[in-house]
Structure formats: C-alpha cells, structure tokens
C-alpha positions in Angstrom: -10.1 43.6 2.1 -8.5 43.2 5.5 -8.1 39.4 4.9 -6.1 40.3 1.7 -3.9 42.7 3.6 -3.2 40.2 6.4 -2.3 37.5 3.8 0.2 39.8 2.1 1.8 40.7 5.5 1.9 37.1 6.5 3.6 36.2 3.2 6.3 38.8 4.0 6.8 37.5 7.5 7.3 34.0 6.1 9.9 35.2 3.7 11.7 37.2 6.4 11.6 34.1 8.7 13.2 32.0 5.9 16.3 34.2 5.7 16.5 34.4 9.5 16.6 30.6 9.5 19.4 30.6 7.0 21.5 32.7 9.4 20.3 30.6 12.4 21.4 27.4 10.6 24.7 28.7 9.4 27.6 26.3 10.1 29.6 29.3 11.5 29.4 30.0 15.2 27.7 33.4 14.9 26.7 35.4 18.0 25.4 38.7 19.2 25.7 39.9 22.8 25.5 43.2 24.6 26.4 44.7 27.9 23.7 46.7 29.5 24.2 49.7 31.8 24.5 47.5 34.8 27.3 45.4 33.2 25.1 42.3 32.6 26.0 40.3 29.5 23.0 39.3 27.4 22.9 37.1 24.3 19.9 38.1 22.1 21.1 35.8 19.3 23.2 32.6 19.0 23.2 30.5 15.8 22.2 26.9 16.3 25.8 25.8 15.6 26.9 27.7 18.7 24.3 26.0 20.9 25.2 22.5 19.5 29.0 23.1 19.4 29.1 24.3 23.0 26.7 21.4 24.1 24.2 23.7 25.8 21.3 21.8 27.4 17.7 23.1 27.3 18.1 24.2 30.9 21.3 26.1 30.2 19.7 28.1 27.4 17.7 29.9 30.0 20.5 30.5 32.4 22.2 33.9 32.7 25.0 34.5 30.1 27.5 34.9 32.9 26.8 31.5 34.5 26.8 29.7 31.1 30.1 31.2 30.1 31.6 30.4 33.5 30.5 26.8 33.3 32.2 26.4 29.9 35.3 28.6 29.8 38.4 27.1 31.4 38.9 28.4 35.0 42.3 29.8 34.2 41.0 31.7 31.2 37.7 33.1 32.5 39.0 36.3 34.1 41.1 37.1 31.0 38.0 36.6 28.9 36.0 39.0 31.0 38.8 41.6 31.0 39.1 41.4 27.1 35.3 42.1 26.9 35.6 45.1 29.3 38.5 46.5 27.4 36.7 46.2 24.0 33.6 47.8 25.7 35.7 50.8 27.0 37.7 51.4 23.8 35.0 50.3 21.2 37.8 48.5 19.3 37.2 45.2 17.6 37.2 42.3 20.1 39.6 39.4 19.5 40.5 36.9 22.1 41.7 33.3 22.4 40.4 31.1 25.3 39.9 27.5 26.3 36.6 25.8 27.1 35.8 22.5 28.8 32.8 20.8 27.1 30.9 17.9 28.7 31.6 15.5 25.8 34.3 17.0 23.6 36.5 18.0 26.6 39.1 20.7 26.3 38.9 22.9 23.2 40.6 26.1 22.0 38.5 28.9 20.5 39.2 32.3 19.0 36.5 35.0 19.1 36.1 37.9 16.7 33.6 40.7 17.0 32.8 44.2 15.9 31.9 46.5 18.9 29.5 49.4 18.8 27.7 51.6 21.3 24.0 52.4 21.2 22.5 55.8 22.2 21.2 54.3 25.4 24.7 53.3 26.6 24.5 49.6 25.8 27.5 48.1 24.0 26.9 45.4 21.4 29.3 42.7 20.1 28.6 41.2 16.7 30.9 38.3 15.5 31.7 34.7 15.4 33.7 32.0 17.3 36.3 29.8 15.5 37.5 26.4 16.8 41.3 26.6 16.7 42.0 23.5 18.6 43.8 21.7 15.8 46.0 24.8 15.2 46.8 25.0 18.9 47.7 21.3 19.0 49.9 21.7 16.0 51.5 24.7 17.6 52.1 22.8 20.8 53.6 19.9 19.0 55.9 22.1 17.0 57.0 23.9 20.2 57.6 20.5 21.9 59.6 19.3 19.0 61.8 22.4 19.1 62.3 22.0 22.9 63.3 18.4 22.4 65.6 19.3 19.5 69.2 18.4 20.4 71.9 19.0 17.9 73.2 15.6 16.7 75.0 14.3 13.7 74.1 10.7 13.8 70.7 10.4 12.1 70.2 8.0 9.3 67.3 10.1 7.9 69.3 13.3 7.9 72.2 14.5 5.8 75.4 15.5 7.6 77.7 18.3 6.6 81.0 19.5 8.0 82.5 22.8 6.9 86.2 23.7 7.2 85.9 27.5 7.3 89.5 28.2 6.2 89.4 26.1 3.0 85.6 26.4 2.4 85.6 22.7 1.8 82.6 20.8 3.0 82.1 17.1 3.8 78.6 16.0 2.6 77.2 12.7 3.8 75.5 10.3 1.4 72.1 11.4 2.6 72.8 15.0 1.7 74.0 14.0 -1.8 70.9 11.8 -2.2 68.7 14.8 -1.5 70.4 16.6 -4.5 70.2 13.4 -6.6 74.0 13.0 -6.8 73.8 9.4 -5.7 74.2 7.7 -2.3 77.9 8.3 -1.5 79.8 10.7 0.7 81.5 13.7 -0.9 84.0 16.5 0.0 83.6 19.5 -2.2 83.5 23.3 -2.3 80.8 25.1 -0.3 79.6 26.4 -3.6 78.3 22.9 -4.5 75.4 23.7 -2.1 75.3 27.5 -2.1 75.0 27.9 -5.9 71.9 25.7 -5.9 70.0 27.7 -3.3 67.0 29.4 -4.8 67.7 33.1 -5.6 64.7 34.2 -3.5 66.1 32.3 -0.5 69.8 33.1 -0.9 70.0 36.3 1.1 68.2 34.9 4.1 70.3 31.7 3.9 73.6 33.6 4.0 72.3 36.1 6.7 71.4 33.3 9.0 74.8 31.7 8.7 76.5 35.0 9.4 74.4 35.7 12.5 75.6 32.4 14.0 79.3 33.1 12.9 79.0 36.5 14.6 77.8 34.7 17.8 74.4 36.4 17.7 72.5 33.1 17.6 73.2 29.9 19.5 73.0 27.8 16.4 72.3 28.2 12.7 68.9 27.2 11.2 67.4 28.0 7.8 64.9 26.5 5.4 65.9 27.0 1.8 64.9 25.7 -1.6 67.7 23.8 -3.3 67.9 22.8 -6.9 68.5 19.1 -7.6 70.3 17.4 -10.5 67.0 17.1 -12.3 66.3 20.9 -12.0 63.5 20.5 -9.5 63.7 22.3 -6.2 63.4 20.7 -2.8 62.8 22.3 0.6 65.8 21.5 2.8 66.1 22.5 6.5 69.7 23.2 7.3 71.0 23.3 10.9 74.5 23.9 12.1 76.7 24.9 15.0 80.2 26.2 15.3 82.2 23.6 17.2 85.7 25.1 16.9 87.0 28.7 17.0 90.5 30.1 17.0 92.2 32.3 19.6 90.5 35.4 18.1 87.0 33.7 18.3 86.9 33.2 14.5 85.1 30.1 13.5 87.2 27.2 12.2 84.7 24.4 11.9 80.9 24.2 11.6 78.9 21.0 11.5 75.3 20.4 10.9 72.4 18.5 9.3 70.2 18.6 6.2 66.6 17.5 6.4 64.3 17.2 3.4 61.0 19.0 4.4 59.5 19.2 1.0 56.4 17.2 2.0 55.9 19.3 5.1 56.1 22.5 3.1 53.7 21.2 0.5 51.2 20.4 3.3 51.7 23.9 4.7 51.0 25.4 1.3 47.9 23.2 0.9 46.7 24.2 4.3 47.2 27.9 3.5 45.2 27.5 0.3 42.5 25.7 2.1 42.2 28.3 4.8 42.1 31.0 2.0 39.1 29.2 0.4 37.4 28.8 3.7 38.0 32.5 4.5 36.5 33.6 1.2 33.5 31.3 1.7 32.9 32.7 5.2 33.2 36.2 3.8 30.7 35.5 1.1 28.2 34.0 3.6 28.5 37.0 5.9 28.1 39.4 2.9 25.0 37.5 1.8 23.5 37.6 5.3 24.0 41.4 5.3 22.4 41.7 1.9 19.4 39.7 3.0 18.8 41.7 6.2 19.5 45.1 4.6 17.6 44.8 1.3 14.6 43.0 2.7 14.3 45.5 5.5 13.9 48.2 2.9 11.1 46.3 1.2 9.4 45.3 4.4 9.5 48.9 5.8 8.0 50.2 2.6 5.2 47.7 2.6 4.6 48.2 6.4 4.3 52.0 5.8 1.8 51.5 2.9 -0.3 49.2 5.0 -0.4 51.7 7.9 -1.4 54.4 5.4 -4.2 52.3 4.1 -5.5 51.4 7.6 -5.5 55.1 8.7 -6.8 56.7 5.4 -10.4 57.3 4.7 -10.0 58.8 1.2 -10.8 56.0 -1.2 -8.8 57.6 -4.1 -5.7 57.9 -1.8 -6.2 54.2 -0.7 -6.4 53.1 -4.3 -3.2 54.9 -5.1 -1.5 53.4 -2.1 -2.6 49.9 -3.3 -0.8 50.6 -6.5 2.3 51.4 -4.7 1.8 48.3 -2.5 1.6 46.1 -5.6 4.8 47.7 -7.0 6.6 47.0 -3.7 5.3 43.5 -3.6 6.5 42.8 -7.1 9.9 44.4 -6.3 10.2 42.1 -3.2 9.5 39.1 -5.3 12.2 40.1 -7.8 14.7 40.8 -4.9 14.0 37.3 -3.5 14.6 35.8 -6.9 17.8 37.6 -7.2 18.9 36.5 -3.8 18.1 32.9 -4.7 20.3 33.3 -7.8 22.9 34.8 -5.6 22.9 31.7 -3.4 23.5 29.6 -6.4 26.3 31.9 -7.6 28.0 31.8 -4.2 27.8 28.0 -4.1 29.7 27.9 -7.3 32.3 30.3 -5.9 31.8 32.7 -8.8 30.0 35.9 -9.6 27.7 35.7 -12.5 27.5 38.7 -14.8 24.7 39.7 -17.2 24.3 42.5 -19.7 21.9 44.8 -17.7 20.0 47.9 -18.8 21.1 50.5 -16.2 18.1 52.8 -16.8 15.7 49.9 -16.3 17.2 49.0 -12.9 17.2 52.6 -11.8 13.5 52.8 -12.7 12.8 49.8 -10.5 14.8 51.4 -7.6 12.8 54.6 -7.9 9.5 52.6 -7.9 10.6 50.8 -4.7 11.4 54.1 -3.0 8.5 55.9 -4.6 6.6 56.7 -1.4 9.8 58.0 0.3 10.7 60.1 -2.7 7.2 61.6 -2.8 6.9 62.2 1.0 10.3 63.8 1.1 9.6 65.9 -2.1 12.8 64.6 -3.7 13.7 65.8 -7.2 15.1 63.1 -9.3 17.3 64.0 -12.3 17.8 60.9 -14.5 20.4 61.7 -17.1 20.9 58.1 -18.2 20.3 57.1 -21.7 17.6 54.4 -22.1 20.1 52.2 -24.0 22.9 52.3 -21.5 24.0 48.8 -20.4 26.6 47.3 -18.0 28.0 43.8 -17.5 27.1 43.2 -13.8 25.3 40.9 -11.4 21.6 41.9 -11.2 21.3 41.3 -7.4 24.3 43.4 -6.7 23.2 46.2 -9.1 19.8 46.3 -7.4 21.4 46.5 -4.0 23.9 49.2 -5.0 21.3 51.5 -6.5 18.9 51.0 -3.6 21.7 51.7 -1.0 23.0 54.9 -2.6 19.5 56.3 -3.4 18.0 55.5 0.1 21.1 57.1 1.7 20.7 60.2 -0.4 17.1 60.5 0.8 17.9 59.6 4.4 20.7 62.2 4.7 19.0 65.1 2.9 19.7 68.6 4.1 16.8 69.9 6.2 17.1 73.4 4.7 16.6 72.7 1.0 14.7 70.4 -1.4 16.6 67.1 -1.9 17.9 66.6 -5.4 19.5 63.3 -6.6 21.2 63.2 -10.0 22.3 60.2 -12.0 24.7 60.4 -14.9 26.8 57.9 -16.9 30.1 58.0 -18.8 31.8 55.4 -20.9 35.5 55.3 -21.8 37.0 52.2 -23.5 36.5 49.2 -21.2 35.5 51.3 -18.2 32.0 52.7 -17.5 31.3 55.2 -14.7 28.0 55.8 -12.9 27.8 59.1 -10.9 25.2 59.5 -8.2 25.1 63.1 -6.8 23.0 64.6 -4.0 22.8 68.0 -2.3 22.5 66.5 1.2 24.3 66.8 4.5 27.7 65.7 3.1 30.5 63.7 4.8 33.6 65.0 6.5 36.1 62.9 4.4 39.1 64.2 6.2 37.7 62.8 9.4 35.8 59.7 8.2 37.3 59.0 4.8 39.4 55.9 5.8 36.5 54.3 7.6 33.7 55.4 5.3 33.0 52.0 3.8 33.7 50.1 7.1 31.1 47.7 8.6 28.8 49.3 11.3 30.3 52.8 10.6 27.8 55.7 10.7 28.5 59.4 10.3 25.2 61.1 11.1 22.9 60.6 14.1 20.0 59.3 12.0 17.7 56.8 13.8 17.7 54.4 10.9 21.5 54.3 10.4 23.0 50.8 10.6 26.4 51.3 9.0 25.9 48.3 6.7 24.8 49.8 3.4 28.2 51.3 2.2 30.1 48.3 3.4 27.8 45.9 1.4 28.0 48.2 -1.6 31.7 48.5 -1.7 32.1 44.7 -1.4 29.6 44.1 -4.2 31.3 46.5 -6.6 34.8 45.1 -5.9 33.5 41.5 -6.3 32.6 42.5 -9.8 36.1 43.9 -10.4 35.0 47.5 -10.1 35.9 50.3 -7.7 34.0 53.1 -6.0 35.1 56.7 -5.3 33.5 59.5 -3.2 33.7 63.2 -3.2 31.9 65.2 -0.5 31.6 68.6 1.1 30.0 69.0 4.5 26.8 70.9 4.1 26.8 70.8 0.3 26.4 67.2 -0.8 28.1 64.0 -1.9 29.0 62.4 -5.2 29.7 58.7 -5.5 31.4 57.4 -8.7 31.1 53.6 -9.5 33.7 52.3 -11.9 32.4 49.2 -13.7 34.9 46.7 -15.1 33.7 45.5 -18.5 36.6 43.1 -19.1 
C-alpha cells in the first residue's frame, strides 16, 4: 500500500518538475530576488537564459549576488542600480531600470529590468520580473542622436529636394528632386505653396502648419516636420521637410524660407514593421508569462489536495475513512491528469497564437471543480447551491474554464466569513449573444472603494490569508478577456461577493 502511495507522489513530483523546467528553460531572462532584513540581495531563482546570457561561470553561480552584480554592471551604473532597487524596496512600486553591463565575451550591453515588488510578513522584499536586452535600441537611439547633432542645414544635396519660399507672394521654387518625389517629372518648378500643402495628408495637415508657424514666430530655431504627401499616382509618401528663415524685414516678419525635402518612406515602413514585430513579441511574452502562472497556480491546487489526502491516509486508522479518502485521491489524480492534458493543449494553442474555443457543458465543468475541491468543501462545511441547468453550454477554452471555476470557488472557500456557514451559489443567464455566469458567496467581502482599481492586478492580495498569492484573479481576468469576455464584481465588506462573468458567444 505504501509503495503505491509513493509512486503516486513521485509521479506528481515528476509532473511538477516538468513545468518548472519549462520556466527554467524559457528564452526570457526571468529572475526572482529578494532583500532580507540585513539588506543582503539573494537570487533564489534565475532562468538558464539569464545564466547563459550574462556568461556566469560555475564559480560565479556560488558567489554572493552583490559581488556577481558588481562584476557585471558597468562601474558608472552600479550605484544607480542599487539606488533604484532601494527606492523600489522602500516604496513597493514596480521596479524599472536601465543599466549597462560589461560581459566577458559580448562586451558592453544595455539592459532594461522590470519587476513587481512585494513585501512578505517577515519584512523581506521580493522582486519578480525579467531583464530585456535593449542594446540594439540604444545603438539606434545613439545613432539617431549623432545624426541630429551632425545635421547642418544645407541646400546642396543631390539626394534631397530643395524648396525656396517667397513669403510675400506664396510662391515656391521646387527643385527637380522635390518634383520627382511627387512624380511630376525631373525638372525644377516654381508654383504656389498650395501645390505641396494641398497634397499633405489630412491627418498630418494641422501638425505640418503648426510646425511652420512655430518657426515663423521664432519659437524654434528651424522648421522640421514629417508628413505624408500624395503623389501624382494617388499614393502617399512620407516626406521629411526641413526649413529655416534666412531673411526678415525691419519688423522681424519672414520674407524668405529655404529648406529641403527628404523621402523617408522606406524608413517609416521599417519603423512600422518594427512596431508590429515588437507588438507580436510582447503578446508572445505575455502569453508565456500567463501560461507560467496557470501552471504554478492550478497544479498547486491539485498537489496540495493530493498531499492533504495522503497525510490523512497516513494518520488515519479507520479503514472506512481511509477507503473514502482513497476515492477522493483517485478523483484528484484524474483531475490532475485532465488539467495536464488541458495545459498541453494550451501550449499548442499558444504556439499557434490563437485561443481555441469549444462548446462546453458548464454544469459538467462545475461538477469537476467541486470534485477537485471536495475535501475542502467538506472540511469547511460549505453549502453549494448549483442553480445551473444541466444543458447549459458556453463557447470557451476548456483549460481556461477549468482555471476560472477553480479560482473563484477556491477563493470563496478561502475567504469565508468565520462567523457563519459558507454558502457559494452558481447561477446562469443567457441574453442574445451574451451569456452570464454569476458566482456568489457570503464571505468576508472586498472593499471595492479602496481596492477596486487593483482588484485584478498581479500579486495583489486584500486579506491576510496565509495562502494568498495575488495571482488567481489576475489569471482569471486575463483568461476571460482572451476569450473576448469581461468580468464584473460586486462586493460588500462583511456580507459577501458576487462575480459576474460575461461570455462572448460571437
């Protein structure tokens, strides 16, 4: 009998280790460090990508965090780095800091660090986040700055168009290069200023005219503006216009402005492509982080339940009670297997950058949730009121639905009012293309006036419960919104809370 229990427990450890490895081998530079009461900085977790990226040797892995950081962070940036950590520790505000490091092989690199900061009951302050290599961005920023510093206003440039405005007549001389940009042919032309102004994109027109006026009013040393200009073929090109007043009258009114036109369409296209790429990368990183939280949060619920049942079996002498506990253990084991299957499917869904929906029986999924939490429900004497029809279905992702029901139900049990029997009620309404699930409890309640804006934030807790992590509601809200739905909450302190989940069936 003991051999069977050990095997089950070993299987659970292996599954838990698998998902820890997934996080450990993530390409993102993920870290966790904390400052203890003496101010020492300790790194309990670094993903392998951090270790390899910062070229840490086997010897350095066992050095103190302070010495390792000092050996890598640029001497001129080290004190500012420490100061930023201390400020975040004192204020418990999210940590964000840019700094340079000097690596043995890669040399000088720029990094940007992001972390959520939270304080534990024992006074230690933890930082949970990731590091991003922004060297390329910094190099581009430096090059752009250098280019601007070197910029000297000049008219002679074969690759640029030249324009010369007579302010009194509003006539402009356009060089052949400027005309070529508008597909008018390669020849100089003197025409009304409207030849150009009327072709400026409506969305850019106000800024274009404002920038000119700022220079005319002597508020800027020169005029510079990037605008979309319509060509003869009807297509728009991005043109960078620069100009400077070279002649004013006795009353300081401008008489003549000269400048250049530069076609920057290719540059703008590259910028747009880069923005789109960064958006995709950001979404992928967000999905990966969300998945990591799902794994750690959901599997912890299963593992805690199984561990509790095993402890009961070890300590119990009543064979009938042991047999009943084994039934619960089998149910929990089956539920764990289903969760892992759903998580595997979720990995496949995320790799396709889509969220798969299925027609799911809501009552059936609620039944599984209540089975998983059966021992907690029994030990806490929770009254369950299931008002769902057996035929109710929703179009949703199965892994997300399981996680949502598990989070809301376990929270209702965890934050039950100590002076009355816990009651959790489930009801469902359907209107046109929107379906609404209500989960109501009579627990401690939440002060929405105080905590409403940060209720669904990551690592946010609102009751001093030893098992509070501040992850469940964050995960739940993200899962609901990923499926096109929304979540609403109504709560009265001391009376209870009602969550309404609006499913999008379109």
